[in-house]
N, C-alpha and C positions, 0 to 999 in steps of 0.2 A: 307758831313761831313768829309771826309778823308782829313787830313792835311799832305801833303808830302806823300811819298810812304810807307804806313803803312801795305801793304798787307803781307809782309814777317813776320812782328811781329804778325799780326792777325792770320796767318796760324799756327805759333807755339803756340800762346795763345789758339786758338780754340781747338787744339789737347790736350793741357794740361787740359783745362776746361772739355773736354769730357772724357779723360782718367781717371782723378782723381775726376770726379763728383763734380766740384766746385760750380756750380750754379744750383739753383732750382727755379721753378716758384714762383714769388712774393718776392724774396729776395730783401732786401734793403742793399746795400753794401757800406761801407765806404772805400774810397781809401785813404791810408796814403800818403800824398804828402809833401815830405820834401823840394822840390825844386831842387833836383838832377835829373840827366838825367833819371835814372831808374824809379822813381816814376812818373815823368811827362810823360814818354813814356807809363807807365802802365795806367795812366788816359786816354790818347788818345786811347789806345787799348780798354779799357773797354767801353769808350763812343761809339766807332765804333762798337764794338761787340754788344752793346745794340740795335743797329739798325736792326740787322738781326738774332740774336740768338733766337732759337725757344722758349726758356723759358724767359718770361719777368721779368726784374728786374730794380730796381731803383739805382741811384748812388748819393753819397754825397762825396765831397772832404774835407778832414780834414788836416790842417797844424798846427803842434805844433811849436810855436815860442819859441825857447830856451832862448831868452832874451839876446843874444849877441848884443853888440853895432854894429850898421850899418845894422841890418837886415831890408830888404825891401821885402815885400810880395805883393806889388801892382801888379807886373807882373804876379804872380801866380793867384791872384784874377781875373785879366783881362783875362788870359788864360782860366780859368774855365768859365768865362762869355762867351767867344768865343765858347767854347764847349757846353755851355748850361747845365753846371753841378753846382748844389748847392754847395756853398763853405763856409767853416767856419774856421776862424783863431783862434787858442787857445793860448792865451797869458800866458806865464809862466816865472818864475825866476829860471829855472833849471841851467842856466849857473852860476849864482851867488852862488846858493846852492852847486853845485858840485866843482867849481873851486876856489871860494873865501871863503865860509864858512867852507866847509868840507875839502878842499884841498886834494882831493882824489888822492892816488898814482896810482890807477887803475880806472880812471874816466869812461872809456867806459862801463864797466859792470853795474855800478850804473846808468849811463845815460840811457842806453838801457832799464833797468828795469823800471825806472821812466817814460820814454817816452811811453813805452808800456802801463803802467797803465793809463796814461792820455789819450792815444788814445782809449783804451778800454772803459773808463768811458764816453768819449764824443761820441763814436760810439753808446753806449746805450742811451745817452742823446738825440741823433738825430734819434732815432728809428731804428737803423741798427741791423741786425742779423748776418752780416758778415763783416770782414775787409779784404781788398785786399792789399797786400804788394808787393813791386817791386823787390824782390829777383829773380835773374835770374840764368841761367844754370851755369855760371862760379862760382857764389856764392855757389851753391850746392856742387861743387867739392872742392872749397876753404875751405868750412866748414868741409867737410869730412877729408881733409888733416890736418886741425887744430886739430880736435878731435883725429885723429890717432897719430899725433906727440906729442900733449900736454897732452892727457888724456889716450892714449893707448886703445882707443875704436873705433869701427866701427860705424859710424853714421853721420847724418847731420840733418838739419831741414826738416820737413815734408811738402809736397805740400799742405796738408789740416790738420788743427789741431783744434779740438773742445776744447774750454775752458769752462769746466763745471761750474767753480765758477762765470763766467760772463755770461754764456749762449750765447757765441759768437763763431763763427767759423772763423778761419783765413785761407785765401786762397792765393796762390802765383801763379797767372796765367802765369808768365814769366819763370817758372822753366825749360822750354824747349828752351828758347830763349838765344842764345849766346850774350855775352856783345857786341861783335863787331857789331852786327846788331842793337843794341840799340844806340851805338855811331853813326853809320851811319845815322839812322833815326833822332836822336836828332839834328845832324848837318844840315841835308837837310830840316827838318821841322821847323828849327829855334825855337826850344823849348826854353822857357825862363829859362834856367838852371841857378841856383844860385850857386855862389862860396861858398863853406863851410867856415863858420866863426869859426869853432871849432879848437882850438889850437892843438888838437890831430890828426887832419886830415892828412892822409898819414904817420902817425907814429904808426899805430896800429899793433897788432899781425896779424890781417887779411891781412893787406897790405904786411907784410913780406912773408906770404904764397902765396899770389897772385903773388908776384915777383918771388918766388921760382918756382911756377908752370909755369910761363911764360918762365923762363930759361929752365926748363925741356921740355916744349912743343917745343921749338926751336930745341932741340936735338932729340926729340921723337914725331914727328908730329902726332897729333890725340890723344895725351895722355889724355887730359881732357875728350874727348869723350869716350875713353875706360874705364876710371874710372867711368863715369856716367852709362855706360851700365852695369858695374859690380855691381853698386848700385842697378840698376833695377833688374838684375838677382838674386841678393841676397835678394830682397824685403826689403831693409833697409828703415825703417822709412816711409813706405807707398808708396815707389816708384815702387813696383812690379806691372807689368801689364801683359797682356796676352803674351804668348810666341811669337805669330806672331808679336805683336807690338814691342817687344824687338828685334826681327829679323829685322824688318823694321828700327829700330834705329841703327842697325849695318851697314846699308848702309853708305858709306863715307860722303854723304852730307845730311843725314836725319836730323841731329841736327845741323850740323856745317854750 
């Protein structure tokens, strides 16, 4: 089942799943697959994990078609078929609503909210009790910095979030996986990565902080790692784990 050398990603994901109790026996998990490298790598990780993880679970891949001209999802469907994962494409007119009808000055916030709602509804429709998203280690730190600079608060997204209104649990199995490992895997496994059709791509606030951290990292090697360990030690947003596990994470190559 392994496509390319996925062992490094699996090691990070298994640790995250165990540390943060992401999977229980009998779960039916919807994987949000946008077509980007992160979500495709997550799908591969979850499918491989499914083969040996002691708690049995089912997988469903869900892709939300935003309605941008030129969208082609055949390669994603083919990849899901190759993995043996149930696939559903959800057609929407979100692009028209956000960019043409409403002409949003801040389209990313509305887009994210609407996509989440569609993903949640369809996860329930296809009998899932959990949704797996492809946010990775770098995203955790980027979000922390965005919240600090923009809102003056300490926090990021959680590894596990229960949505009481939908009776769904969101999990992020890649939160211990550095983006560079995902990039390496995506390239060598020839994942069918789709180019984003969104006109806001690479022009977001998140991209600004991503570039800022990249600059700071060059001058302060290991900065992202130290920020992440600080998040764990402070038990921000559910990232706190045992002291021994945090100490392991402080080893130079434990997360990087």
